[in-house]
N, C-alpha and C positions, 0 to 999 in steps of 0.2 A: 486502563493501561493496555488492554488488548487492541484497542482501536488506534493506538499511536502510529503504527505503520501506515494506516490509511490516511491519517492527518498529515503525515510527512510526505508520502509518495504522490498523493493527488496534486497538491500545489507544485511540487517539484516537477512532476511530469508535465503539468500545464506550462510552467515557466520554460522548461527546456524545449518543449514543442513549439511554444510561441517564438522563442529566439531562433529556432531553426526554420520554422515554416509559417510564421505569421499566425493569423487567426485560425486557419485550417489546421496547422500544426499544433496549435494550442489545444484544439478540440481533440485531436488524436492523442496528444500527450496526456491530457487529462483522463481520457478513457483508459489508456495503458496504465497510468499511475493508479487509477481507481482499481483496476483489475489486479495489479501487483499488490496494492495495499490490502485488498480483501484476502488474497492468497497468503500474504505474510501474517495477517491477523489470524487467519485460521490455523496456520502452522504454529504461531506463538501460543494460542489458546490450547492447541493439542499438546504442545510440549509442557505447558504448565499443568495440565490435567494428568499427563503421564508422570510428571515429577511428584504430584500430589498422591497418586496411587502408590508410587514406590515408597513414599514416606509413611503411608498409612499403616 
């Protein structure tokens, strides 16, 4: 479940980049989507761990 943002943002970034800038835009969009997905995944896992500690 933690990797869901990555699976959503990577292809979304590629698609938007491809629509805007063709092949080169798709590459940039995929890179940005990958970066945002990894950051969102880290924030999600951090929030779940924090919630788990509060319940403990």
